[in-house]
C-alpha positions in Angstrom: 0.0 0.0 0.0 1.7 3.2 -1.2 1.1 6.3 1.0 2.1 9.9 0.5 1.5 11.5 3.9 2.1 11.0 7.6 -1.7 10.8 8.0 -3.5 7.6 7.3 -6.3 8.2 4.8 -6.9 4.4 4.5 -8.8 4.5 7.7 -10.9 7.4 6.4 -11.7 5.5 3.2 -12.5 2.3 5.2 -14.9 4.4 7.3 -16.7 5.4 4.1 -16.9 1.8 2.9 -14.1 2.1 0.4 -11.9 -1.0 0.9 -9.4 -3.2 -0.8 -8.0 -0.4 -2.9 -4.7 -0.8 -4.7 -2.9 2.5 -3.8 -4.0 5.6 -1.9 -2.4 8.8 -3.1 -3.1 11.5 -0.4 -2.6 15.2 -0.7 -0.1 14.9 -3.6 1.5 18.1 -5.0 0.3 19.6 -8.3 3.6 18.6 -9.9 3.2 14.9 -8.8 -0.4 14.8 -9.9 0.5 16.2 -13.4 3.4 13.6 -13.6 1.0 10.8 -12.8 -1.5 12.0 -15.4 1.1 12.1 -18.1 2.6 8.7 -17.1 -0.8 7.1 -17.3 -1.4 8.6 -20.8 -4.4 10.6 -19.4 -2.9 14.0 -20.4 0.0 15.9 -21.9 1.9 19.1 -21.1 1.3 22.2 -23.1 4.3 24.3 -24.0 3.5 26.7 -21.1 3.9 23.8 -18.6 0.1 23.5 -18.0 -1.4 20.0 -18.0 -4.0 19.4 -20.8 -6.6 16.7 -20.5 -9.7 15.6 -22.3 -12.8 15.0 -20.1 -14.3 12.5 -22.5 -18.0 12.2 -23.3 -19.0 15.1 -21.0 -17.4 18.4 -21.7 -19.8 20.4 -19.6 -22.3 19.9 -16.7 -25.3 17.7 -17.2 -28.1 19.5 -15.3 -30.7 16.9 -16.2 -28.7 14.3 -14.4 -28.3 16.2 -11.1 -30.4 15.1 -8.1 -31.0 16.0 -4.5 -32.0 13.4 -2.0 -35.5 14.1 -0.8 -35.6 13.5 3.0 -36.5 15.1 6.3 -34.2 18.1 5.7 -35.1 18.8 2.0 -38.7 17.8 1.5 -40.2 21.2 2.5 -37.1 23.5 2.0 -35.8 22.7 -1.5 -37.5 24.3 -4.4 -38.2 21.2 -6.5 -38.0 21.9 -10.2 -36.1 20.9 -13.4 -32.8 21.7 -11.7 -33.6 20.3 -8.3 -34.8 16.9 -9.1 -35.7 14.5 -6.2 -34.1 11.1 -5.7 -35.1 8.7 -2.9 -32.9 7.8 0.1 -33.1 4.2 -1.1 -31.7 5.0 -4.5 -29.0 7.1 -3.0 -27.9 4.2 -0.8 -27.9 1.9 -3.8 -25.7 4.4 -5.7 -23.4 4.9 -2.7 -22.9 1.1 -2.3 -22.2 0.9 -6.1 -19.6 3.7 -6.1 -17.8 2.6 -3.0 -17.5 -1.0 -4.3 -16.3 0.4 -7.6 -13.0 1.5 -6.1 -12.0 -2.0 -5.0 -8.7 -3.0 -6.6 -8.2 0.5 -8.0 -5.9 3.4 -7.2 -7.6 6.2 -5.3 -6.7 9.9 -5.0 -7.7 11.7 -1.8 -7.6 15.4 -1.1 -8.6 17.4 2.0 -9.4 21.0 1.2 -12.1 23.5 2.2 -14.5 26.2 0.9 -15.2 29.7 2.2 -12.3 32.2 2.8 -14.2 33.6 5.8 -13.1 31.3 8.7 -16.5 31.8 10.3 -18.2 29.9 7.5 -15.5 27.4 6.5 -16.6 24.0 5.3 -14.0 21.2 5.2 -14.2 18.9 2.1 -12.7 15.5 1.3 -12.5 14.8 -2.4 -12.1 11.2 -3.4 -11.4 10.5 -7.1 -10.2 7.8 -9.5 -8.2 10.2 -11.6 -5.1 12.2 -10.6 -6.1 15.2 -12.6 -9.4 15.4 -10.7 -7.4 15.8 -7.5 -5.3 18.5 -9.2 -8.6 20.3 -10.1 -9.7 20.1 -6.4 -6.3 21.5 -5.4 -6.6 24.4 -7.7 -10.3 25.2 -7.1 -10.7 24.8 -3.3 -8.9 26.4 -0.5 -5.7 24.7 0.7 -5.1 23.8 4.3 -1.6 24.0 5.8 0.2 20.9 7.0 -0.6 21.9 10.6 -4.3 22.3 9.8 -4.4 18.8 8.3 -3.5 17.1 11.6 -6.7 18.2 13.3 -9.1 18.8 10.3 -12.5 17.2 10.7 -14.4 16.5 7.5 -17.7 18.3 6.9 -18.6 17.1 3.4 -17.4 14.3 1.2 -17.3 14.3 -2.6 -16.8 10.9 -4.3 -16.1 11.1 -8.1 -15.8 8.0 -10.2 -16.2 8.7 -14.0 -16.0 4.9 -14.7 -18.9 4.1 -12.3 -22.2 4.0 -14.2 -25.7 3.9 -12.8 -28.4 1.6 -14.0 -31.4 3.9 -14.6 -33.8 0.9 -14.3 -32.9 0.3 -10.7 -31.0 3.4 -9.5 -33.6 6.1 -10.2 -31.4 8.1 -12.6 -32.1 9.3 -16.1 -29.0 7.6 -17.6 -25.6 6.2 -16.7 -24.1 9.5 -15.4 -25.3 11.1 -12.2 -24.5 13.8 -9.6 -26.4 13.4 -6.4 -26.4 15.6 -3.3 -27.3 14.3 0.1 -27.8 17.0 2.7 -28.4 14.6 5.6 -25.3 12.5 5.0 -23.3 15.5 3.7 -22.2 13.7 0.6 -22.0 14.3 -3.1 -21.7 11.3 -5.5 -20.6 11.9 -9.1 -20.5 9.0 -11.5 -20.1 8.5 -15.2 -18.7 11.9 -16.0 -15.1 13.1 -15.8 -16.1 16.8 -16.3 -14.5 18.5 -13.2 -17.1 21.3 -13.1 -19.5 18.8 -11.5 -17.2 18.8 -8.4 -17.1 22.6 -8.3 -20.8 23.1 -8.8 -21.7 20.3 -6.4 -20.1 22.2 -3.6 -21.6 25.5 -4.9 -25.0 23.9 -4.7 -24.6 22.9 -1.1 -23.3 26.3 -0.1 -26.3 27.9 -1.8 -28.5 25.9 0.6 -26.5 25.9 3.8 -25.4 29.6 3.9 -28.7 31.4 3.3 -30.9 28.7 5.1 -28.7 28.1 8.1 -26.3 31.1 8.4 -28.2 34.1 7.0 -25.4 34.6 4.4 -26.4 35.5 0.9 -24.7 33.1 -1.6 -24.0 34.6 -5.0 -23.0 33.4 -8.5 -20.8 36.4 -9.1 -17.2 37.6 -9.4 -15.8 40.3 -7.1 -12.9 42.7 -6.9 -11.7 45.4 -4.6 -10.1 48.9 -5.2 -7.2 50.6 -3.4 -9.7 52.5 -1.3 -11.2 49.2 -0.1 -14.4 49.6 -2.2 -15.8 46.2 -3.2 -17.6 45.5 -6.5 -19.5 42.4 -7.5 -20.4 41.2 -11.0 -23.3 38.9 -11.6 -23.7 37.2 -15.0 -24.3 34.0 -16.8 -21.6 32.2 -18.8 -20.3 34.3 -21.7 -21.3 37.7 -20.3 -17.8 38.7 -19.1 -17.9 37.9 -15.4 -14.4 36.5 -15.3 -13.0 39.0 -17.8 -14.3 42.2 -16.3 -13.5 41.3 -12.7 -9.8 40.6 -13.7 -8.9 44.3 -13.6 -5.2 45.2 -13.3 -6.2 48.3 -11.4 -8.1 46.3 -8.7 -7.5 43.2 -6.6 -9.4 40.1 -7.6 -11.4 38.5 -4.7 -12.7 35.8 -6.9 -14.2 35.0 -10.3 -17.4 33.0 -9.7 -18.8 32.2 -6.2 -19.1 34.4 -3.1 -21.0 35.0 0.1 -22.2 38.3 1.5 -22.2 38.6 5.3 -23.1 41.4 7.7 -19.5 42.6 7.3 -18.5 42.0 3.7 -18.0 39.6 0.8 -15.8 36.4 0.7 -14.8 34.0 -2.0 -16.0 30.4 -1.7 -13.1 29.1 -3.7 -9.3 29.1 -3.8 -9.0 29.2 -7.6 -10.5 30.2 -11.0 -12.2 28.1 -13.6 -12.1 30.3 -16.7 -13.5 29.7 -20.1 -10.6 29.9 -22.6 -12.3 29.9 -26.0 -10.6 32.7 -28.0 -8.4 33.5 -25.0 -5.7 36.1 -26.0 -2.9 37.9 -24.2 -4.2 41.2 -25.6 -7.8 40.9 -24.3 -7.3 38.9 -21.1 -3.6 39.1 -20.1 -4.1 37.9 -16.5 -5.9 34.8 -17.5 -3.6 34.2 -20.4 -0.5 34.2 -18.2 -2.1 32.0 -15.6 -2.0 29.1 -18.0 1.3 27.8 -16.7 2.7 24.9 -14.7 0.1 23.7 -12.2 -2.9 24.9 -14.3 -5.3 22.4 -15.8 -6.5 22.8 -19.3 -9.7 20.9 -20.4 -10.7 19.9 -23.9 -8.4 22.3 -25.8 -6.6 21.5 -29.1 -3.0 22.3 -30.1 -1.8 23.8 -33.3 -0.8 20.8 -35.5 2.7 19.5 -34.7 3.1 21.7 -31.6 2.1 21.8 -27.9 0.9 25.4 -28.4 -2.8 25.8 -27.5 -5.1 26.9 -30.3 -7.6 28.8 -28.2 -9.9 29.4 -31.2 -10.3 25.7 -31.8 -13.8 24.5 -30.8 -13.5 21.0 -32.2 -14.1 19.3 -28.9 -16.3 21.9 -27.3 -17.0 25.6 -27.1 -16.7 25.1 -23.3 -12.9 24.9 -23.2 -11.7 25.6 -19.6 -8.6 26.2 -17.5 -8.4 26.0 -13.7 -5.6 27.6 -11.7 -5.1 28.7 -8.1 -6.2 32.3 -7.3 -2.7 33.4 -6.6 -1.8 32.8 -10.3 -3.5 36.2 -10.8 -0.8 38.6 -9.7 -3.1 41.1 -8.0 -5.3 38.6 -6.2 -6.7 39.6 -2.8 -5.3 37.4 0.0 -7.2 36.3 2.0 -10.1 36.5 -0.6 -12.3 38.8 1.5 -13.6 42.3 0.8 -15.9 44.8 2.5 -19.6 45.6 1.9 -20.0 46.2 -1.9 -20.5 49.8 -3.1 -21.4 48.7 -6.6 -23.2 45.8 -8.1 -23.0 45.0 -11.9 -25.5 42.8 -13.6 -23.9 41.6 -16.8 -25.9 40.6 -19.8 -24.8 39.8 -23.4 -27.9 41.1 -25.2 -27.5 39.6 -28.7 -30.7 41.5 -29.8 -28.8 44.8 -29.4 -31.6 46.6 -27.7 -30.4 47.1 -24.0 -28.2 50.1 -23.1 -24.5 49.4 -22.7 -24.8 50.8 -19.1 -27.8 51.9 -17.1 -28.5 52.5 -13.4 -31.3 50.6 -11.7 -33.6 51.4 -8.8 -33.9 48.8 -6.0 -37.1 47.5 -7.6 -35.6 47.3 -11.0 -32.5 45.6 -9.6 -34.7 42.9 -7.9 -36.7 42.4 -11.1 -33.5 42.0 -13.1 -31.9 39.7 -10.5 -34.9 37.4 -10.5 -35.0 37.4 -14.3 -31.3 36.7 -14.8 -31.3 37.5 -18.6 -28.8 37.0 -21.3 -29.0 36.0 -25.0 -26.9 33.3 -26.7 -25.8 33.9 -30.2 -25.6 31.7 -33.2 -22.9 29.1 -33.1 -22.8 28.6 -29.3 -25.3 25.7 -29.5 -26.2 23.3 -32.3 -29.2 24.6 -34.3 -29.0 28.2 -33.0 -29.0 30.5 -36.0 -30.3 33.7 -34.4 -30.2 35.2 -30.8 -31.8 33.0 -28.2 -32.9 34.4 -24.8 -31.9 32.7 -21.6 -33.5 33.6 -18.2 -31.7 32.0 -15.2 -33.0 33.2 -11.9 -30.5 35.0 -9.7 -28.0 34.4 -12.6 -27.5 30.9 -11.4 -30.8 28.9 -11.4 -29.2 25.4 -11.8 -27.3 25.8 -8.5 -30.0 27.2 -6.3 -31.8 24.7 -4.0 -34.0 27.3 -2.4 -36.7 29.4 -4.1 -35.2 32.3 -6.1 -37.3 34.8 -4.1 -35.3 33.9 -1.0 -32.0 35.0 -2.5 -33.6 38.1 -4.1 -35.2 39.2 -0.8 -31.7 38.9 0.9 -30.1 40.9 -1.9 -32.8 43.6 -1.7 -32.4 44.0 2.0 -28.6 44.4 1.6 -28.9 46.8 -1.3 -31.2 49.1 0.7 -29.3 48.8 4.0 -26.0 49.8 2.4 -27.4 52.0 -0.4 -25.5 50.1 -3.1 -25.4 51.3 -6.7 -26.7 48.7 -9.1 -25.8 48.9 -12.8 -27.0 46.8 -15.8 -24.1 46.3 -18.2 -24.8 45.0 -21.7 -21.7 43.4 -23.1 -23.5 42.2 -26.2 -24.6 44.0 -29.4 -25.2 47.6 -30.5 -26.4 49.0 -33.8 -28.5 46.0 -34.5 -28.9 42.4 -33.4 -26.3 39.7 -33.9 -25.5 39.5 -37.6 -26.3 43.1 -38.3 -24.8 45.2 -35.4 -21.4 44.9 -33.7 -20.3 43.6 -30.3 -19.8 46.5 -27.9 -16.0 47.0 -27.6 -14.5 45.6 -24.4 -12.5 48.8 -24.0 -15.8 50.8 -23.9 -17.3 48.4 -21.3 -14.2 48.7 -19.2 -14.4 52.5 -19.4 -18.1 52.5 -18.3 -17.4 50.2 -15.3 -14.4 52.4 -14.4 -16.6 55.5 -14.5 -19.2 53.8 -12.3 -16.6 52.7 -9.8 -14.8 56.0 -9.6 -18.1 57.9 -9.0 -17.8 59.9 -12.2 -21.2 58.8 -13.3 -22.7 60.4 -10.2 -21.9 63.7 -11.8 -23.6 63.3 -15.2 -27.3 63.6 -16.2 -29.5 60.6 -17.0 -32.7 59.9 -18.9 -35.1 57.0 -18.6 -35.3 54.2 -21.0 -38.9 54.3 -22.5 -39.7 50.6 -22.0 -37.5 49.2 -19.2 -37.3 52.5 -17.2 -33.5 52.2 -16.6 -31.6 55.4 -16.1 -29.2 55.9 -19.1 -26.2 58.3 -18.6 -26.1 61.1 -21.2 -22.3 60.9 -21.4 -19.5 58.7 -20.0 -15.7 59.4 -20.1 -14.0 57.3 -22.7 -17.2 56.2 -24.5 -18.8 57.8 -27.7 -22.0 59.5 -26.5 -24.0 58.2 -29.4 -23.8 54.5 -28.3 -25.1 55.1 -24.7 -28.7 55.1 -25.9 -29.1 51.9 -28.1 -31.9 53.4 -30.3 -29.4 55.9 -31.6 -27.2 53.2 -33.0 -29.9 51.5 -35.1 -30.4 52.9 -38.7 -34.0 51.4 -38.7 -35.6 52.9 -35.6 -38.9 51.0 -36.2 -36.9 47.7 -36.3 -35.3 48.7 -32.9 -38.7 49.4 -31.4 -40.1 46.1 -32.6 -37.2 44.1 -31.3 -37.3 46.0 -28.0 -41.0 45.3 -27.5 -40.4 41.6 -28.3 -37.7 41.3 -25.7 -39.8 43.2 -23.1 -42.6 40.7 -23.8 -40.2 37.8 -23.1 -39.3 39.4 -19.8 -42.9 39.7 -18.8 -43.8 36.1 -19.8 -40.8 34.7 -18.0 -41.6 36.6 -14.8 -45.1 35.2 -14.5 -43.8 32.2 -12.5 -42.3 34.5 -9.9 -45.0 37.1 -9.7 -46.8 35.5 -6.7 -43.7 35.8 -4.6 -42.8 39.4 -5.7 -43.9 42.6 -3.9 -45.5 45.7 -5.6 -42.1 47.5 -6.0 -40.7 44.6 -8.0 -43.8 44.1 -10.1 -43.9 47.8 -10.9 -40.3 47.4 -12.4 -41.6 45.2 -15.2 -41.0 46.7 -18.7 -43.9 48.8 -20.1 -44.7 47.8 -23.6 
């Protein structure tokens, strides 16, 4: 039995029912995990020193195969829906028995780590996996205990990931062979049939989205966050592709985190110890900090190299559009350590409006902010999904519906209370199209978006005049330093004003229809923030 630590993880595994394993690799270094991956022909080194792997059949999360055990804790608290699908305790026990037996005779990688940079809310996690690079992902993405801490660390939650272990839908209560199951009573997450590492990350995010708001009165958020030299914290909400990671990686500000945070009575803290950035079309010019983080210790997923080289071709979508890289937070040279900031002064809701009708920046009232938060709008463009040839709207409550076990209204209510208590500025930023919809107009320049965010953060927009958007009611600034004035009001940028008005009314109607399912839980102020067609 090969060991790699003074601790004895074999006893821990035995306590979980994982026995008769071949070798246990505990708390290995990133270098060793990368070496093992390459030696086992499971990955190769890129020319930057980063490890590149292929996650196999699944190159993204599989939300239809994610389940929560329905039991005494969850029956009346979880918001059961298409994302929060119930599975019985009996089926969980059957899957648990199957996945623990699966490890018999195999090598096992074990990592102790934790989530939540604020010590008051720390959750210790044990990640058990059958692949060395899954353990590298856990090292990069979660917080890393010191050697001294390991000696007395007790485990709060356990994640068991076995890509080779398949469920039997006929007997196990799953949809197909792959599964991700959360058990709040037993504090376990089982992941089988998929090697996509994002399932590990989002499994922990899901449990924090239940435990923190429900038990600790902490607002959990799908957002990035950074902090200025004056100690002013900003948070950025947004779905995939809206610029959450890109816009929070600002050389002039320290990065608290790029994806998951909690908001307490005293400030904001990162859940994670790393970043999981999309790297499709990554370039040194547009995103220098992320580009330079792709080095030794980083884990690249599903990328392709230029032929005959080990140089990554970031434009290559052959395997998936969802190419990713994970790396520790400290790979960003201006990361905030520890990853904690004060009460936010500014909140940015990011949307990539491929219809080209929303303003590039606008200020929201508390009611409008709540309405937009619950709506969680963005629009995908042609090419991001098979069969999509024109813009396609996505509404994801609180900008993270697949990861929210509680009703969206609970998160929205907490955010509303905090916005009012601390008089936070809330801005809607459209990182999408202007001058027409996708195919006709142009994507708003990243330099303009950065200039608008900088103006909001510096307080310069407090000194300019605003006018109301005729349908959504947002306050649009009449001018902004570093941005051509004519693009601030989107109607100005369309040659065909009637076409703009028609597209605008169509999108407003989509908002109204989407909000119908939340209307019963919304107060008058929120309902009054609906667009006026």
